[in-house]
C-alpha positions in Angstrom: 14.5 -0.4 30.8 14.2 3.1 29.4 10.7 4.3 28.7 10.3 6.4 25.6 7.3 8.6 25.3 4.9 8.2 22.3 5.9 11.3 20.4 9.6 10.3 20.6 8.7 6.8 19.3 6.8 8.3 16.4 9.6 10.7 15.6 12.1 7.8 15.6 9.8 5.8 13.3 9.4 8.6 10.9 13.2 9.0 10.6 13.8 5.3 10.1 10.9 4.1 8.0 9.0 7.2 7.1 5.6 8.6 7.9 3.0 5.9 8.4 -0.5 6.2 7.1 -3.1 3.4 7.2 -6.6 2.6 6.0 -9.2 1.5 8.5 -9.9 -2.3 8.5 -12.1 -2.9 5.5 -14.3 -5.6 4.0 -12.5 -7.0 0.9 -15.8 -7.5 -0.9 -16.3 -3.7 -0.7 -12.9 -2.4 -1.7 -11.1 -5.1 -3.6 -13.0 -4.9 -6.9 -12.4 -6.0 -10.5 -10.7 -2.8 -11.4 -9.1 0.1 -9.6 -10.1 1.4 -6.1 -8.4 4.5 -4.8 -6.8 4.0 -1.4 -4.6 7.0 -0.7 -4.4 10.6 -2.0 -0.8 11.7 -2.6 -0.2 15.4 -2.4 3.3 16.4 -3.7 6.1 14.0 -4.3 6.8 11.1 -2.0 9.2 8.1 -1.7 7.3 4.9 -1.0 9.4 3.0 1.7 6.8 0.2 2.2 3.3 -0.5 1.1 1.5 -3.6 2.1 -2.0 -5.1 2.4 -2.4 -7.3 5.5 -5.2 -9.9 5.9 -7.0 -9.1 9.2 -9.3 -12.1 8.6 -8.7 -14.9 6.1 -9.5 -14.4 2.4 -11.9 -16.7 0.6 -10.8 -19.0 -2.3 -11.4 -16.3 -4.9 -8.4 -16.0 -7.2 -7.9 -12.3 -6.8 -4.8 -10.9 -8.4 -3.7 -7.5 -6.9 -1.4 -4.8 -8.2 -0.8 -1.1 -7.4 -1.5 1.9 -9.7 -0.7 5.6 -9.5 -3.2 8.0 -11.0 -1.9 11.6 -11.2 -4.7 14.2 -11.5 -2.4 17.3 -11.3 -0.8 17.2 -13.7 -3.3 15.1 -15.5 -1.5 12.0 -16.8 -3.0 8.6 -17.6 -2.9 6.2 -14.6 -0.1 3.7 -14.7 0.8 0.5 -12.9 3.6 0.8 -10.3 3.7 -3.0 -9.7 2.9 -6.3 -11.3 0.1 -8.4 -9.9 0.8 -10.7 -7.0 0.2 -14.3 -7.6 -3.3 -15.4 -6.5 -4.5 -13.9 -3.3 -6.9 -16.8 -2.7 -7.1 -18.2 0.9 -4.6 -15.8 2.4 -4.5 -16.5 6.1 -4.9 -13.9 8.8 -1.7 -11.9 9.4 -0.2 -12.7 5.9 0.8 -9.7 3.8 0.9 -8.7 0.1 4.1 -6.6 0.0 4.9 -4.0 -2.7 8.5 -4.6 -4.0 9.3 -1.2 -5.5 11.9 -2.6 -7.8 10.3 -1.9 -11.2 6.9 -1.0 -12.6 6.2 -4.6 -13.6 7.6 -6.4 -10.5 5.0 -8.6 -8.9 4.2 -8.1 -5.2 5.2 -10.8 -2.8 2.8 -12.7 -0.5 4.5 -13.4 2.8 5.0 -17.1 3.6 4.0 -16.7 7.3 1.5 -14.8 9.3 2.8 -11.7 11.2 6.2 -11.8 9.4 7.3 -10.5 6.1 10.4 -9.2 4.4 10.7 -5.5 3.8 10.6 -4.2 0.2 14.1 -4.4 -1.5 13.7 -0.9 -3.0 11.8 2.4 -2.7 9.8 4.1 -5.4 9.1 7.8 -6.0 5.6 8.9 -7.1 3.9 12.3 -7.5 5.5 15.6 -8.4 6.0 19.0 -6.8 2.6 20.6 -6.1 0.9 17.6 -7.8 -2.0 15.5 -6.6 -2.7 11.9 -7.4 -4.1 8.6 -6.0 -2.6 5.3 -5.2 -5.1 2.6 -6.1 -5.3 -1.1 -5.6 -6.3 -3.0 -8.7 -8.0 -6.4 -8.6 -8.4 -8.7 -11.6 -11.3 -10.4 -9.9 -13.4 -9.0 -7.1 -12.8 -10.4 -3.6 -15.7 -12.0 -1.9 -14.8 -12.3 1.7 -12.2 -11.4 4.4 -11.0 -8.1 5.8 -7.7 -6.2 5.3 -5.8 -3.1 6.3 -3.3 -1.3 4.0 -0.2 0.4 5.4 2.0 2.9 3.6 5.2 4.3 4.9 6.7 7.1 3.0 9.2 10.0 3.0 8.0 13.4 1.8 10.2 14.6 -1.0 8.6 18.0 -1.8 7.7 20.8 0.5 4.4 20.1 2.2 4.0 16.6 0.7 1.6 14.3 2.5 -0.7 11.3 2.1 -4.2 10.7 3.3 -6.1 7.4 3.5 -9.5 7.5 1.7 -11.2 4.9 3.9 
């Protein structure tokens, strides 16, 4: 078996699925609120290849509905939804994911049927603009009360110097 060093693996990953940025593991009760919580800062224009929230520990029975929003601050434009809400995120088991579909601004996210396996998004979506800044926020209809999660974004930079940072 051929061993591939870490930097080569990362380069292959960036070419095939884009640059990966991830939040730290967080308490749902802290970051999944009734309203928008900024998750990533987007500098420049990017193409979202995949965006998902994974349950690190199981969610409670709170009927939280989650969707994604983009809020450009440069140029200043009103925040807008980039997905519809996923069906209830109550009792999501460890390892299941809420997956951004990227097909249309009102397309609901899909909750994976099984832990540790999910289908990739059928489409990509471009957000941001050249030399612009904005945030990707997760929006809850009801605040989560328990469980922990991690959010992963894979993206391709489309403008010179474009990059994304996680806010927590």
